[in-house]
Each structure stands twice: as C-alpha cells, then as structure tokens.
C-alpha positions in Angstrom: 0.0 0.0 0.0 1.4 3.4 -1.1 1.4 5.9 1.8 2.5 9.5 1.4 3.8 12.1 3.9 4.0 15.8 3.5 6.5 17.8 5.7 6.1 21.6 5.7 9.0 23.9 6.2 6.8 26.3 8.0 9.2 29.2 8.7 10.3 29.4 5.0 6.7 29.1 3.7 5.4 31.7 6.2 8.2 34.1 5.4 7.8 33.9 1.6 3.9 34.1 1.8 4.0 37.0 4.2 6.4 39.0 2.1 4.5 38.4 -1.1 1.2 39.5 0.4 2.7 42.5 2.2 4.1 43.7 -1.2 0.8 43.2 -2.9 -1.8 44.1 -0.3 0.0 45.6 2.6 -0.1 44.4 6.2 -3.3 42.4 7.0 -4.7 42.7 10.5 -8.0 41.7 12.2 -10.4 44.4 13.5 -8.8 44.0 16.9 -5.3 44.5 15.6 -3.9 41.0 15.3 -1.4 40.7 12.3 -2.5 37.9 10.0 -0.6 38.5 6.8 1.7 35.5 7.1 -1.0 33.2 8.5 -3.4 34.0 5.6 -0.6 33.5 3.0 0.7 30.3 4.5 -2.8 28.8 4.5 -3.3 29.9 0.9 -0.1 28.1 -0.1 -0.9 25.0 2.0 -4.4 24.6 0.7 -3.3 25.0 -2.9 -1.1 21.9 -2.4 -3.6 19.8 -0.4 -6.3 20.5 -2.9 -4.2 18.9 -5.7 -2.7 16.0 -3.9 -3.8 13.7 -1.1 -1.5 12.8 1.7 -1.8 10.2 4.5 -0.1 12.5 6.9 1.0 16.1 7.1 3.4 17.6 9.6 4.4 21.3 9.9 7.9 21.9 11.2 9.2 25.1 12.6 12.4 26.7 14.0 12.2 26.4 17.8 15.2 28.7 18.5 18.6 28.2 20.0 20.3 27.2 16.8 23.6 25.4 17.7 25.3 26.7 14.5 25.2 30.3 15.7 27.1 29.2 18.8 29.8 27.6 16.6 30.0 30.3 14.0 29.1 33.9 15.0 28.8 34.8 11.3 26.2 32.2 10.5 23.0 34.0 9.5 24.4 37.2 11.0 23.2 39.1 7.9 19.6 38.6 8.9 17.9 41.4 10.8 15.9 40.9 14.0 12.4 39.6 13.8 9.8 42.3 14.5 6.9 42.0 16.9 4.3 41.8 14.1 6.1 38.9 12.5 6.4 37.0 15.8 2.8 37.6 16.7 1.6 36.5 13.3 3.7 33.3 13.3 2.7 32.5 16.9 -1.0 32.7 15.9 -0.4 30.3 13.0 1.7 27.8 15.0 -0.2 27.8 18.3 -3.8 28.5 17.4 -4.7 28.2 13.7 -2.8 25.0 12.6 -3.9 23.0 15.7 -7.5 24.1 15.2 -7.2 22.7 11.6 -5.9 19.4 12.9 -2.2 19.8 12.4 0.5 19.2 15.1 3.5 21.6 14.5 6.8 20.3 15.7 10.2 21.9 16.4 13.3 21.0 18.5 15.1 23.7 20.4 18.8 24.0 19.5 18.2 22.8 15.9 16.9 24.3 12.7 13.7 23.3 11.0 15.9 21.8 8.3 17.4 19.3 10.7 14.0 18.2 12.0 12.7 17.9 8.4 15.7 15.8 7.3 15.4 13.6 10.4 11.6 13.0 9.8 12.1 12.3 6.1 14.9 9.8 6.7 13.2 8.0 9.6 9.6 7.9 8.3 10.1 4.5 6.6 6.4 3.6 7.0 5.7 6.0 4.1 6.5 5.0 0.6 7.0 8.6 -0.5 7.8 11.8 1.3 7.3 15.4 -0.1 8.9 18.4 1.6 7.1 21.7 1.0 9.5 24.6 1.2 10.8 27.7 -0.5 14.4 26.9 0.5 16.7 25.1 -2.0 18.9 24.0 0.9 16.5 21.1 1.5 17.2 19.7 -1.9 20.0 17.8 -0.1 17.2 15.6 1.4 16.0 14.3 -2.0 16.3 10.6 -2.6 14.5 7.8 -4.4 11.6 8.2 -1.9 11.9 11.9 -1.0 11.0 14.8 -3.3 11.0 18.6 -2.6 8.2 20.8 -3.6 9.7 24.3 -4.3 7.0 26.8 -3.7 7.2 30.3 -5.1 3.5 31.0 -5.6 0.4 29.0 -6.2 1.1 29.2 -9.9 4.8 28.5 -9.6 5.4 25.2 -7.9 8.2 22.8 -8.9 8.5 19.3 -7.7 12.2 18.3 -7.6 13.5 14.7 -7.7 17.1 13.5 -8.1 17.3 14.5 -11.7 15.9 17.9 -10.8 18.7 18.4 -8.2 21.3 17.5 -10.9 19.7 20.1 -13.3 19.7 22.8 -10.6 23.1 22.3 -9.0 25.0 19.9 -11.2 25.6 17.5 -8.3 23.6 14.7 -6.5 21.5 15.6 -3.5 24.0 14.2 -1.0 26.6 16.5 -2.5 24.7 19.7 -2.2 26.3 20.4 1.2 29.7 20.0 -0.4 28.8 22.5 -3.1 27.6 25.1 -0.7 30.7 24.5 1.6 32.9 25.2 -1.4 31.1 28.1 -3.1 29.4 29.6 0.0 25.8 30.4 0.8 25.1 34.2 0.8 21.6 33.7 2.3 23.1 32.1 5.4 26.2 34.4 5.4 28.6 31.5 4.8 31.6 32.6 2.8 33.0 30.2 0.3 36.5 29.7 -0.9 37.7 32.6 -3.0 37.6 31.8 -6.7 35.2 28.9 -6.4 31.7 29.4 -7.7 28.9 26.8 -8.1 30.2 25.6 -11.5 33.7 25.1 -10.3 32.5 23.5 -7.1 30.4 21.0 -9.1 33.4 20.1 -11.2 35.6 19.6 -8.1 32.9 17.4 -6.5 32.6 15.3 -9.7 36.4 14.8 -9.7 36.4 13.8 -6.0 33.7 11.2 -5.9 34.8 8.0 -4.1 36.2 5.3 -6.2 37.5 1.7 -5.7 40.9 3.1 -5.3 41.3 4.1 -1.6 37.6 3.5 -0.9 38.2 4.5 2.7 38.4 8.1 1.5 35.0 9.9 1.5 34.1 12.6 -0.9 34.9 15.2 1.7 38.3 13.7 2.2 39.1 13.8 -1.5 37.8 17.4 -1.8 40.2 18.5 1.0 43.1 17.1 -1.1 42.0 18.7 -4.3 44.6 21.2 -5.7 42.1 24.1 -5.6 40.9 23.3 -2.1 43.9 21.8 -0.1 45.1 25.3 1.0 41.6 26.1 2.2 40.6 22.7 3.6 39.9 24.2 7.0 37.4 26.7 5.5 35.7 23.9 3.6 35.4 21.7 6.7 34.2 24.5 8.9 31.5 25.4 6.4 30.6 21.8 6.0 29.9 21.6 9.8 27.4 24.4 9.8 25.8 23.7 6.4 25.3 19.9 6.8 21.8 19.0 8.1 21.5 16.8 11.2 19.3 13.9 10.0 19.4 11.6 13.0 17.3 13.5 15.6 14.8 11.5 17.6 11.7 13.5 16.6 8.4 12.8 18.2 5.7 13.9 15.7 2.1 13.2 15.2 0.1 13.1 11.9 -2.7 15.5 11.3 -6.3 14.5 12.0 -9.5 15.7 10.4 -10.8 18.6 12.5 -14.5 19.1 13.5 -16.2 21.5 11.0 -17.1 23.7 14.0 -13.4 24.1 14.8 -12.6 25.1 11.3 -15.5 27.6 11.2 -14.5 29.0 14.6 -10.9 29.6 13.8 -11.6 31.3 10.4 -14.2 33.4 12.2 -11.8 34.3 14.9 -9.1 35.5 12.5 -11.7 37.1 10.2 -10.9 35.1 7.0 -14.3 35.6 5.5 -13.2 34.5 2.1 -12.3 31.0 3.4 -15.9 30.7 4.9 -17.7 31.3 1.6 -19.4 28.0 0.7 -17.5 27.0 -2.5 -14.1 27.8 -1.0 -15.0 26.3 2.4 -16.1 23.1 0.8 -12.7 22.7 -0.9 -10.9 23.5 2.3 -12.8 20.8 4.3 -12.0 18.3 1.6 -8.3 19.2 1.7 -8.4 18.8 5.5 -10.1 15.3 5.0 -13.3 16.5 6.7 -16.2 14.3 5.4 
C-alpha cells in the first residue's frame, strides 16, 4: 500500500507568503489589531497543495530557536535582521492556534533548525513509501532521494517538484553532494563565505572529480575534496563550512500526523481571524475536503 507524507518547512513558507502578500496588499490585520498576513498567505499556499494531492499524513515543522550553528560560528546568518513584533505575533498565531485548530501538530526542536527536523523525519519515516517536503528553500534539496522529493513553492502558480534528476539540473551535483557544493562556493543567504575563486560551477566540477572510487575506498568525498589542488590550502574553511551547512538527520523527533478537525473548529478559527473568504461555501467546501473532513 502506497502511503504519502507531506512535511512543511513552516518558517520558510510563512516568510515567503507574508512578504508576497505584504508587497501586494500591505499588512493584513484583524479588526482587533492582530497581524495575520503570514497566516493567511501560509494557508493559501498549503491549501493550494492539499487541494491537488492527497497525503496520508501532514506535519508542519518550525524553528524552535537556540540554533547550535550560531554558537559555533558567529557569522552564521548574522546578515539577517531581527524579527519584528508583528512577524512574531503572526507566526505564533499560526503555530499555536490556527494550525492546531485545523488538525495539524506543528513540531520543532530547540537547538536545531527546522531543516534538521525535516531531514530527520524524512529519513526515519520509513512507513511512508513517499515523502514530499514543501519549502521555498533550496537547501532542502539535499534531502532528495528515491523516496523523498522537494516541492519548491514560489507561488500557487509557480510550484516545482524536484527529484534526483531535478537536483542535478539545478546544482550539477547529486542531493547528498549539495552540502559540499555550498561549503565550497558559499551560501550568501546564510552568510557563509565560500573559498575565493570557487563558484557553483567550479564546485560542481571539483565534486565530480572527487567522488569516491574503488581506489582508496576509505576516503570519503569530503576527504578527497580536501586534497583537491584548488581546495587543499583552504581545507579548514571547507570543513568549517561543512559543519554548519550539513543538516542533522538523526534526531529523535516525536511527531504526530494531522487529524480531520471538526467542522465547528474550522469555522470557529476562520471566524476568529476574520478570514471571511475562506468561509464562503464553494471555498469552504474545498478546504474541508483538503483537510479530509467528510
């Protein structure tokens, strides 16, 4: 029996949806002043996926704070400004009130990024024949495998489902090698500086030249990259970057699948946050179906 799991990169999806709506419509708030821009946009994105494809389980994942990488490397994500009160209030509403009312059970682990939790769930959820990861972040393409795909969401009309061949098309390397590529060429979004003179194309070429072979099989790809002529003088930088870029995929994550919520709960939460458009009969019927409410 084929069973499918959807894992949602909630922070990335919330951030992208909130920014897109803010640019187009300005900040959305309820009559009592609660910011809801990100919550509204996130649900729009989620429903657009769930209305097209059926999943046996859906789990939203979020950043719980206390990222260990920032303790190891002060520069990591130091280019990102502080989160404002409106953003925090909006996201808290989504995570703590709206998603649970719709039958979802958000999960995060303090000290780790959402990417680590997502990678761990995707790897360990062997009861599911296929796993989709919904995100706006290409870093998660490193999770792709024969049973894991990534849904890159830009807008409801711009959604790309990426498999192993897709990762090769985007980066020129296999999913397990994406971390090597970013450790060599850097990742500006996370404020990780790469090795001078090495861009993505050069990094992909180096990785291809350093794949393990039957000669000295005890050498991993990372070992071989460190010995490459263009890298050997900068091996410390490569290994330091690799430490912060690599996802932790062996966390013991306790998560619970979503359940179909009572119709009254769905009505109540949409009424509370004043999402009148979601309560209109044709739209509401589609949402209930997406939430598996009979």
